[in-house]
N, C-alpha and C positions, 0 to 999 in steps of 0.2 A: 447465426451466432448463438452460442450457448455458454453457460457458466458451469464450471465444475471445480472440485477440489484440486489443488496442486498435486502433481504426481512426480515421482523421481525422474521419469523420462522426459519431463518438461525442461530439464536443465538447459540444453542448448538453445531452445527457443526463447526462454526467459532471458538468458545471457544476451542473445542478439537484440531482443527488444530493449533491455536496459541500456545496452550500448548505443542504440539509435536515439533513445530519449535523452541519454546523457549528452550526446552530441548537440542536441537542441540548445543546451545551455540555459534552460528556463528556471533553474533552481529547483527542479522537481525531484532530483536525486540527491541523496546525502553524500555521495562520494565526491570529494574535491577532484580526484583523478579516478578515471575508470579503472577498476581492478583488472588484472590479467585474467584470462580464462581459468588458470589454476587457482588464483586467489578467489575468484568468484565461485569456483567449485567447492572450496572450503566453506565459504559463506552459505552456499546453497545446502550443503550437508548439515550445517548447524540449523538452518531453517527446517529441514526435514526431521532432524532430531527433535526440535521444539514441537513440531506437529505430532510426532509419535508420543511425546510426553504429555500432550494436552496443553501446551503452553503457547500455541499459535494456531490461529484460524487463517487459512490461506486459500484463495480462490483465483482461478484464471478464467479469462474470456477467450473462447476459441471461435475463429471465423475462417472458413475455407481451409481448415486443417492446421491453422497456426495460431499461436498465442498472440493476442493483441492487447491484453490488459491483465493486470494482477492487483489483488488487494490482500494485504496481510494485516492482522492484528496480533501483535506479540505481547504476551503477558509481561508486565513490568512490576506489578504489585499483585498481591493475592487476588484482588478483585478488580484489577485495572489492566488496560492494554493500550498500546500506541499503534496508530494506523500508518501504513504505507500503502499508497495506491498510485498506479501508473497506467495510462492508456496511450497507445501509440497515436501519434499525429495522423490524421486521416480517419481515425476511428472515434475521435472525440465528438462530443455534442450529439450522441446517438443513444444516450441512456446506458451505455456500457459501464461507466464509472458508478452510476447509481445502482445498477444491478449487482456489480461486484461488492460495493459497500454494504448493501442490504444483506447479501449472502454472508459476508464476513461478520457483520454485526450479529446476525441470528446465531451463527456458530459460536461466536465469542460469548453471547448470552448463555448458550447451552453449557459452555465451559466455566461459567461463573464470573466472567469479566463484566462488571457493571459500569465501570467508569472508563470511558474511551476517550483518548486524547489524540489529536492530530497536530503535527508540527508542519507548518506551511511556510515556505519562503515568502517573506512579506511582499517582494516584488512580483510574485506569481499571483496576480490579481484574479485570474480565472479560477485557480485552485481555491483561493480564499472564498470567492463567490460560491463555488460548488459546495464547500463545507457549510457555509451559512445557509444555503438553500436546503441542505440535508439536515438542518436543525442544530448545527454547532453554534456555539457562542464564543466570542473571543474572551479569554480569561486574562491573558497577559502577553505582552510582547517581550521576548527574551532580550535583555540588554546585550548589545554588541554582536549579536548573531544575525541580525536582520531577518528574524523569523517571528511570525505571530504564532502563538500557541493557542489553539482552539480546544475547547473541552465540551463534551456532551455526556450527560448521564443517561444511561439507557434504563427506561422505566420497566 
């Protein structure tokens, strides 16, 4: 397994991985409905444009020639960003999420993002525990959305 920056030709594999994780229904994905491949292609292009502009750090984990995880930090303020991270079932609890998150944080720091926020579905206890273990602290629970918003300042 290795971690590298997201590339244009990762589209189909990332789409497939997001579809499989969405089907788990664990609240890990922000889509209430899985977008079509065409809709996802538009979102993926926006992601690639953000990366080219320096507004997004994005890494994938590759094992046996396929994408098994992704972590992005998207700039939301001049010095801040929000994290999205997913790892396929069957590849979890092996340090992949930690490796992805550390790579993305390092790149985000290089890009000047000092305040990193993660939104985690409150019922996704495993994800909440992961972020706490990685040094995040709960700031607030967003009313009516069933999500804990965790915040970490990168020193």
